[in-house]
C-alpha positions in Angstrom: 100.0 96.9 78.0 98.1 95.7 81.1 95.7 93.6 79.0 98.6 92.0 77.0 100.4 91.1 80.2 97.3 89.6 81.8 96.0 87.6 78.8 99.2 86.6 77.0 102.5 87.1 78.9 101.5 85.6 82.3 100.1 82.5 80.6 103.7 81.7 79.6 104.5 81.5 83.3 101.7 79.0 84.1 99.2 81.6 85.2 95.9 80.7 83.5 93.4 82.5 85.7 90.7 84.6 84.1 91.6 88.2 83.3 89.1 89.4 85.9 91.0 87.5 88.7 94.3 88.8 87.4 93.1 92.4 87.3 92.0 92.0 91.0 95.5 90.6 91.7 97.1 93.6 90.1 94.9 96.0 92.2 95.9 94.1 95.4 99.6 94.3 94.5 99.3 98.0 93.9 97.8 98.4 97.4 100.6 96.2 98.9 103.3 98.3 97.1 106.1 99.0 99.7 104.7 96.5 102.2 105.5 92.9 103.1 103.6 90.3 101.1 100.9 88.2 102.7 100.1 85.2 100.5 97.4 83.9 102.8 95.5 87.2 102.8 95.8 87.6 99.0 94.8 83.9 98.5 91.7 84.3 100.6 90.7 87.5 98.7 91.1 85.8 95.3 89.6 82.4 96.4 92.9 80.5 95.8 95.4 78.8 98.0 98.3 80.5 99.6 100.7 78.5 97.4 98.8 79.7 94.3 98.9 83.3 95.4 102.7 83.0 95.9 103.0 81.5 92.4 101.1 84.4 90.9 103.5 86.9 92.6 106.5 84.9 91.3 105.1 85.1 87.8 104.6 88.9 88.1 108.2 89.2 89.3 109.4 87.1 86.4 107.9 89.6 83.9 110.0 92.3 85.6 106.9 94.3 86.4 106.9 93.5 90.1 110.0 93.5 92.4 110.2 91.1 95.3 112.7 92.6 97.8 113.8 89.8 100.1 114.4 90.3 103.8 117.8 90.2 105.3 117.9 88.1 108.5 120.7 86.7 110.5 121.1 85.4 114.1 120.3 88.6 115.9 118.4 89.0 119.2 115.3 90.6 117.7 112.6 88.6 115.9 112.9 89.6 112.2 110.4 89.8 109.4 111.0 87.1 106.8 108.4 87.8 104.1 109.4 89.8 101.0 108.4 93.4 100.3 106.7 94.0 97.0 106.9 96.9 94.6 105.4 97.7 91.2 108.6 98.7 89.4 107.1 101.2 87.0 105.8 104.3 88.9 103.4 105.2 86.1 101.8 101.7 86.2 101.4 102.0 90.0 99.8 105.4 89.7 97.5 104.1 87.0 96.4 101.1 89.1 95.7 103.5 92.0 93.7 105.8 89.6 96.1 108.7 90.4 95.7 110.8 87.2 97.6 113.9 88.4 100.4 115.0 90.7 97.8 116.6 93.0 95.9 113.3 93.4 99.2 111.5 94.2 100.1 114.2 96.9 96.7 113.6 98.5 97.0 109.8 98.5 98.2 107.7 101.4 100.6 105.8 99.1 102.6 108.9 98.4 105.5 107.8 100.6 105.4 104.3 99.3 105.4 105.6 95.7 108.5 107.6 96.4 110.2 104.7 98.2 109.6 102.4 95.1 110.8 105.0 92.7 114.0 105.9 94.7 114.8 102.3 95.4 114.8 101.5 91.6 117.2 104.4 91.0 119.6 103.1 93.6 119.5 99.5 92.3 120.2 100.7 88.8 123.6 101.8 90.2 124.4 99.2 92.8 122.7 96.2 91.1 120.1 94.1 92.7 121.9 90.8 93.2 122.6 91.5 96.9 119.7 93.8 97.9 117.5 93.4 100.9 115.2 95.1 103.3 115.3 94.6 107.0 112.6 94.8 109.7 112.0 93.4 113.2 108.8 92.7 114.9 109.9 95.4 117.4 109.3 97.9 114.5 112.9 98.7 113.7 113.4 98.7 110.0 115.6 99.7 107.0 114.1 100.3 103.5 117.1 98.9 101.7 120.5 97.3 102.4 122.9 96.4 99.6 126.2 94.5 99.8 128.2 96.7 97.5 131.9 97.0 97.0 132.4 94.6 99.9 130.5 96.8 102.3 127.1 97.1 103.9 125.3 100.2 102.7 121.9 101.2 104.0 119.2 103.4 102.4 116.1 105.1 103.8 113.7 106.8 101.4 111.9 109.8 102.9 109.6 112.1 101.1 109.8 114.7 103.9 111.9 117.9 103.6 114.1 117.6 106.7 114.5 114.0 107.9 116.4 113.4 111.1 118.2 110.4 112.7 115.4 108.1 114.0 115.6 105.3 116.5 115.3 102.9 113.6 118.4 104.3 112.0 120.3 104.0 115.2 119.2 100.3 115.6 119.9 99.5 112.0 123.4 101.0 112.1 124.2 99.0 115.2 122.5 95.7 114.5 123.5 95.5 110.9 126.9 97.0 111.3 126.4 99.3 108.3 129.4 101.1 106.8 127.2 104.0 105.5 123.5 105.0 105.5 122.0 107.3 103.0 118.6 108.9 103.4 117.4 109.7 99.9 115.0 112.6 99.6 113.3 114.5 96.7 114.6 117.9 97.8 117.6 119.7 96.4 119.9 119.7 99.4 122.4 117.0 100.5 124.1 117.1 103.9 125.5 115.0 106.8 123.2 113.9 109.5 125.9 112.3 111.7 128.8 109.8 111.6 128.3 107.6 108.5 124.8 108.9 108.0 123.8 111.5 105.4 120.9 113.0 103.5 121.2 112.7 99.7 119.1 114.5 97.2 117.8 112.3 94.4 119.4 114.9 92.1 122.8 114.1 93.6 122.4 110.3 93.9 124.4 109.2 90.9 127.3 111.5 91.7 127.3 110.6 95.4 127.3 106.8 94.8 130.0 107.2 92.2 132.2 109.0 94.7 131.3 106.4 97.4 132.4 103.6 95.1 135.8 105.3 94.8 136.0 105.9 98.6 135.1 102.3 99.4 138.0 101.0 97.2 140.5 102.7 99.5 
């Protein structure tokens, strides 16, 4: 499939670079998975302009293989990040590009947390839709993995691979600065529980049920 995308599909979006260059781009996107995009750095690495590197990313997003998650920014006191975050939408493709052939290799890899973030983010957006979905980060290192405008409310999400996440300083800042109505910390474990007012840990196993109940709660 990768060869078909590189040699045929991307050409339909005006990307006519050699397959070798595009394979290098794919590898770079995999290493940027879950991070903010830097077109100038990618452009220098590929030997193309910043504008061309951005056009390549737009083409990958147009094929629905890469997600560009835009930043949320408004007139707040903190300086906020304004570049998009990028994710390879298919976890299997991500793991293939990173040469992670087994669960053990994934567990030993520094991209384990980012892999979980991308997977869980896609599960949330299948339910809430991605029309009004953003991430948020400040140069002071406060951040939120995902904010959706859903059912007329601001709902925040953090994606943590750890077993027992707590309320971090970033969560406090995001709740206050973004005026979130709820914040869900999505984890791979089996337990769901409250962390504090309007903040709860939700197992990925309970995500569909919890968001379904939340949709009903937000209607009232």
